[in-house]
TORKOL-4160 file (C-alpha; in steps of 0.2 Angstrom, whole numbers, padded with zeros to 4 digits, m for minus):
147
<pt num="1" X="m0012" Y="0001" Z="m0078"/>
<pt num="2" X="m0001" Y="m0012" Z="m0087"/>
<pt num="3" X="0011" Y="m0013" Z="m0072"/>
<pt num="4" X="m0004" Y="m0015" Z="m0059"/>
<pt num="5" X="m0012" Y="m0028" Z="m0070"/>
<pt num="6" X="0004" Y="m0038" Z="m0071"/>
<pt num="7" X="0007" Y="m0036" Z="m0052"/>
<pt num="8" X="m0011" Y="m0043" Z="m0048"/>
<pt num="9" X="m0012" Y="m0057" Z="m0062"/>
<pt num="10" X="m0012" Y="m0074" Z="m0055"/>
<pt num="11" X="m0022" Y="m0071" Z="m0039"/>
<pt num="12" X="m0036" Y="m0083" Z="m0035"/>
<pt num="13" X="m0049" Y="m0077" Z="m0034"/>
<pt num="14" X="m0044" Y="m0064" Z="m0047"/>
<pt num="15" X="m0042" Y="m0047" Z="m0041"/>
<pt num="16" X="m0055" Y="m0034" Z="m0046"/>
<pt num="17" X="m0041" Y="m0023" Z="m0052"/>
<pt num="18" X="m0040" Y="m0033" Z="m0068"/>
<pt num="19" X="m0057" Y="m0026" Z="m0073"/>
<pt num="20" X="m0053" Y="m0008" Z="m0069"/>
<pt num="21" X="m0053" Y="0005" Z="m0083"/>
<pt num="22" X="m0043" Y="0021" Z="m0085"/>
<pt num="23" X="m0059" Y="0030" Z="m0079"/>
<pt num="24" X="m0058" Y="0019" Z="m0063"/>
<pt num="25" X="m0040" Y="0024" Z="m0060"/>
<pt num="26" X="m0044" Y="0043" Z="m0063"/>
<pt num="27" X="m0058" Y="0041" Z="m0050"/>
<pt num="28" X="m0046" Y="0033" Z="m0037"/>
<pt num="29" X="m0034" Y="0047" Z="m0040"/>
<pt num="30" X="m0047" Y="0060" Z="m0038"/>
<pt num="31" X="m0052" Y="0052" Z="m0021"/>
<pt num="32" X="m0034" Y="0052" Z="m0015"/>
<pt num="33" X="m0017" Y="0051" Z="m0023"/>
<pt num="34" X="m0005" Y="0038" Z="m0030"/>
<pt num="35" X="0013" Y="0035" Z="m0024"/>
<pt num="36" X="0024" Y="0028" Z="m0038"/>
<pt num="37" X="0041" Y="0020" Z="m0040"/>
<pt num="38" X="0049" Y="0022" Z="m0057"/>
<pt num="39" X="0065" Y="0015" Z="m0066"/>
<pt num="40" X="0068" Y="0028" Z="m0079"/>
<pt num="41" X="0051" Y="0030" Z="m0088"/>
<pt num="42" X="0045" Y="0013" Z="m0082"/>
<pt num="43" X="0032" Y="0011" Z="m0068"/>
<pt num="44" X="0038" Y="m0003" Z="m0057"/>
<pt num="45" X="0028" Y="0000" Z="m0041"/>
<pt num="46" X="0013" Y="0010" Z="m0035"/>
<pt num="47" X="0001" Y="0012" Z="m0020"/>
<pt num="48" X="m0016" Y="0021" Z="m0019"/>
<pt num="49" X="m0018" Y="0032" Z="m0004"/>
<pt num="50" X="m0033" Y="0041" Z="0003"/>
<pt num="51" X="m0038" Y="0049" Z="0020"/>
<pt num="52" X="m0051" Y="0038" Z="0029"/>
<pt num="53" X="m0056" Y="0036" Z="0047"/>
<pt num="54" X="m0042" Y="0047" Z="0053"/>
<pt num="55" X="m0029" Y="0036" Z="0044"/>
<pt num="56" X="m0020" Y="0035" Z="0028"/>
<pt num="57" X="m0029" Y="0021" Z="0019"/>
<pt num="58" X="m0018" Y="0011" Z="0007"/>
<pt num="59" X="m0024" Y="0000" Z="m0007"/>
<pt num="60" X="m0019" Y="m0008" Z="m0023"/>
<pt num="61" X="0000" Y="m0009" Z="m0018"/>
<pt num="62" X="0008" Y="m0016" Z="m0033"/>
<pt num="63" X="0026" Y="m0021" Z="m0038"/>
<pt num="64" X="0030" Y="m0026" Z="m0056"/>
<pt num="65" X="0034" Y="m0045" Z="m0055"/>
<pt num="66" X="0052" Y="m0042" Z="m0062"/>
<pt num="67" X="0055" Y="m0030" Z="m0047"/>
<pt num="68" X="0049" Y="m0041" Z="m0033"/>
<pt num="69" X="0061" Y="m0043" Z="m0018"/>
<pt num="70" X="0071" Y="m0028" Z="m0022"/>
<pt num="71" X="0064" Y="m0016" Z="m0009"/>
<pt num="72" X="0050" Y="m0007" Z="m0020"/>
<pt num="73" X="0036" Y="m0011" Z="m0007"/>
<pt num="74" X="0047" Y="m0005" Z="0007"/>
<pt num="75" X="0050" Y="0011" Z="m0002"/>
<pt num="76" X="0032" Y="0013" Z="m0005"/>
<pt num="77" X="0028" Y="0010" Z="0013"/>
<pt num="78" X="0041" Y="0023" Z="0018"/>
<pt num="79" X="0034" Y="0036" Z="0006"/>
<pt num="80" X="0016" Y="0032" Z="0013"/>
<pt num="81" X="0022" Y="0034" Z="0031"/>
<pt num="82" X="0030" Y="0051" Z="0026"/>
<pt num="83" X="0014" Y="0057" Z="0018"/>
<pt num="84" X="0003" Y="0052" Z="0033"/>
<pt num="85" X="0016" Y="0061" Z="0044"/>
<pt num="86" X="0015" Y="0076" Z="0033"/>
<pt num="87" X="m0005" Y="0076" Z="0034"/>
<pt num="88" X="m0004" Y="0073" Z="0053"/>
<pt num="89" X="m0012" Y="0056" Z="0052"/>
<pt num="90" X="m0008" Y="0044" Z="0066"/>
<pt num="91" X="m0009" Y="0028" Z="0057"/>
<pt num="92" X="m0008" Y="0018" Z="0041"/>
<pt num="93" X="m0023" Y="0007" Z="0037"/>
<pt num="94" X="m0026" Y="m0007" Z="0024"/>
<pt num="95" X="m0035" Y="m0023" Z="0020"/>
<pt num="96" X="m0028" Y="m0040" Z="0015"/>
<pt num="97" X="m0039" Y="m0054" Z="0007"/>
<pt num="98" X="m0040" Y="m0068" Z="0019"/>
<pt num="99" X="m0036" Y="m0080" Z="0005"/>
<pt num="100" X="m0019" Y="m0072" Z="0003"/>
<pt num="101" X="m0009" Y="m0077" Z="0019"/>
<pt num="102" X="0008" Y="m0072" Z="0011"/>
<pt num="103" X="0002" Y="m0054" Z="0009"/>
<pt num="104" X="m0004" Y="m0054" Z="0027"/>
<pt num="105" X="0013" Y="m0060" Z="0032"/>
<pt num="106" X="0022" Y="m0047" Z="0022"/>
<pt num="107" X="0012" Y="m0033" Z="0030"/>
<pt num="108" X="0015" Y="m0041" Z="0047"/>
<pt num="109" X="0034" Y="m0040" Z="0043"/>
<pt num="110" X="0031" Y="m0021" Z="0039"/>
<pt num="111" X="0025" Y="m0018" Z="0056"/>
<pt num="112" X="0006" Y="m0019" Z="0053"/>
<pt num="113" X="m0005" Y="m0028" Z="0065"/>
<pt num="114" X="m0022" Y="m0037" Z="0063"/>
<pt num="115" X="m0036" Y="m0025" Z="0069"/>
<pt num="116" X="m0052" Y="m0032" Z="0062"/>
<pt num="117" X="m0061" Y="m0042" Z="0048"/>
<pt num="118" X="m0074" Y="m0038" Z="0035"/>
<pt num="119" X="m0083" Y="m0043" Z="0019"/>
<pt num="120" X="m0091" Y="m0032" Z="0006"/>
<pt num="121" X="m0105" Y="m0039" Z="m0006"/>
<pt num="122" X="m0098" Y="m0048" Z="m0020"/>
<pt num="123" X="m0080" Y="m0048" Z="m0014"/>
<pt num="124" X="m0069" Y="m0060" Z="m0004"/>
<pt num="125" X="m0067" Y="m0058" Z="0015"/>
<pt num="126" X="m0053" Y="m0047" Z="0021"/>
<pt num="127" X="m0042" Y="m0043" Z="0036"/>
<pt num="128" X="m0040" Y="m0025" Z="0042"/>
<pt num="129" X="m0022" Y="m0021" Z="0047"/>
<pt num="130" X="m0015" Y="m0005" Z="0054"/>
<pt num="131" X="0002" Y="0002" Z="0059"/>
<pt num="132" X="0005" Y="0018" Z="0069"/>
<pt num="133" X="0014" Y="0032" Z="0060"/>
<pt num="134" X="0030" Y="0035" Z="0070"/>
<pt num="135" X="0036" Y="0053" Z="0073"/>
<pt num="136" X="0051" Y="0058" Z="0062"/>
<pt num="137" X="0067" Y="0054" Z="0072"/>
<pt num="138" X="0078" Y="0069" Z="0077"/>
<pt num="139" X="0089" Y="0075" Z="0063"/>
<pt num="140" X="0105" Y="0069" Z="0071"/>
<pt num="141" X="0098" Y="0051" Z="0072"/>
<pt num="142" X="0090" Y="0052" Z="0054"/>
<pt num="143" X="0108" Y="0056" Z="0047"/>
<pt num="144" X="0115" Y="0041" Z="0056"/>
<pt num="145" X="0125" Y="0051" Z="0069"/>
<pt num="146" X="0126" Y="0046" Z="0087"/>
<pt num="147" X="0126" Y="0055" Z="0103"/>
């Protein structure tokens, strides 16, 4: 929880994750699963995943501030795509607050496209973004071989 809170601190308006408890985390894990990146015993990144609407829904992607810009988010996205592929799901789905244009741009660079908008009571408006899950490349291409 400390890593997630550090990752989400400083957002305006503040993220609801800052009010979450260990029990909230447990519920979220019960409804899906969490992918994590660690450096030794330290959590440096995480993303919550759940199957929703024939997609792998991603939420609360977090990278510890000391590790930003070092590929942690890309690693989490690759792992999420592998899980979606394993589950036979055709796409990844997420929401981005409309007040966070840098996050929207980040996910666009990761191949996501804007597919809708919404607002939930008591929360800031958001964009819906999605990305198709690509099939696993043939083994010869995956290993970097040509021909």
